[in-house]
C-alpha positions as CSV (number, residue, x, y, z in Angstrom):
1,V,21.9,0.1,-0.6
2,V,18.5,-1.5,-0.7
3,F,17.3,0.6,2.2
4,Q,18.6,3.7,0.5
5,A,16.6,2.8,-2.6
6,I,13.4,2.3,-0.4
7,R,14.0,5.6,1.3
8,A,14.3,7.3,-2.1
9,I,10.7,6.4,-3.1
10,P,9.0,9.8,-2.8
11,R,6.0,10.4,-0.6
12,G,2.8,9.7,-2.6
13,R,4.6,7.3,-4.9
14,V,5.3,3.6,-4.8
15,A,7.7,1.1,-6.4
16,A,7.7,-2.6,-7.0
17,Y,10.1,-5.0,-5.3
18,G,11.9,-5.5,-8.6
19,E,12.2,-1.8,-9.2
20,V,13.8,-1.3,-5.8
21,A,16.2,-4.1,-6.5
22,A,17.2,-2.7,-9.8
23,R,17.7,0.8,-8.3
24,A,19.9,-0.8,-5.7
25,G,22.1,-2.4,-8.4
26,L,20.6,-5.8,-7.8
27,P,18.4,-6.5,-10.9
28,G,16.4,-9.7,-10.6
29,R,16.6,-9.8,-6.8
30,A,13.0,-8.7,-5.9
31,R,12.8,-11.5,-3.3
32,L,15.9,-10.3,-1.6
33,V,14.2,-6.9,-1.2
34,G,11.2,-8.6,0.3
35,R,13.4,-10.6,2.7
36,L,15.4,-7.5,3.8
37,L,12.2,-5.6,4.4
38,R,10.7,-8.4,6.4
39,E,13.8,-8.8,8.5
40,S,14.6,-5.1,9.0
41,P,14.4,-3.7,12.5
42,R,11.7,-1.1,13.3
43,S,14.5,1.3,14.1
44,A,15.3,1.4,10.4
45,R,12.1,3.4,10.0
46,L,11.7,2.4,6.3
47,P,8.6,3.5,4.3
48,W,7.8,-0.1,3.7
49,H,4.3,0.7,2.7
50,R,5.6,2.2,-0.6
51,V,6.8,-1.1,-1.8
52,L,4.3,-3.2,-3.8
53,R,4.0,-6.3,-5.9
54,A,4.8,-5.7,-9.6
55,D,1.1,-5.8,-10.5
56,G,0.3,-2.9,-8.1
57,R,-1.3,-5.0,-5.4
58,P,-0.3,-4.7,-1.7
59,A,2.5,-7.0,-0.6
60,F,0.2,-8.9,1.8
61,P,-2.9,-11.1,1.4
62,A,-5.9,-8.9,0.4
63,D,-7.9,-9.2,3.6
64,S,-5.0,-9.1,6.0
65,E,-4.4,-6.5,8.6
66,Q,-1.0,-5.8,7.0
67,A,-2.7,-5.0,3.6
68,R,-5.2,-2.7,5.3
69,E,-2.4,-0.9,7.1
70,Q,-0.4,-0.6,3.8
71,L,-3.3,0.9,2.0
72,K,-4.2,3.2,4.9
73,R,-0.6,4.6,4.9
74,L,-0.6,5.0,1.2
75,A,-4.0,6.8,1.3
76,A,-2.6,9.2,3.9
77,E,0.0,10.1,1.2
78,G,-2.7,10.6,-1.4
79,V,-2.2,7.3,-3.2
80,E,-5.7,6.0,-4.3
81,P,-6.2,2.3,-5.2
82,A,-8.4,1.3,-8.1
83,G,-9.8,-2.2,-8.2
84,G,-7.5,-3.3,-5.3
85,R,-4.4,-2.2,-7.1
86,I,-2.3,1.0,-7.2
87,P,-2.5,2.6,-10.7
88,A,0.7,3.0,-12.7
89,R,0.6,6.7,-12.3
90,Y,1.8,6.4,-8.7
91,F,4.9,4.3,-9.5
92,A,7.9,6.5,-8.9
93,W,10.3,5.0,-11.5
94,R,7.9,3.5,-14.1
95,S,6.7,5.1,-17.3
96,V,3.0,5.9,-17.4
97,D,0.7,3.3,-18.8
98,I,-0.6,5.0,-22.0
99,D,-3.9,3.2,-21.9
100,E,-4.5,4.3,-18.4
101,A,-3.4,7.9,-19.2
102,L,-5.8,8.1,-22.1
103,W,-8.8,6.1,-20.8
104,G,-8.5,6.1,-17.0
105,P,-7.9,3.3,-14.5
106,R,-8.8,-0.2,-15.6
């Protein structure tokens, strides 16, 4: 069910671990989503790069190879970070941040 929720994130959109958990019927189980992603076989071919921390930052340490790879894959889908974070407008299942919609990225 978690993998189905991850696969349901549209190209060019992202979701937080907690949002994926809620969509999978497991509210409050964000860490479980992270563990399942970490332990998933490559053959699962999941769009792991579309899953972020709740604050829009990559799931990995900022200067790590994994974070660079995640941002590279997102950029290939048209997702542009602002200040090291992915703006709310790219989140698939989140309502738009009204301040950001009116005044632009923070």
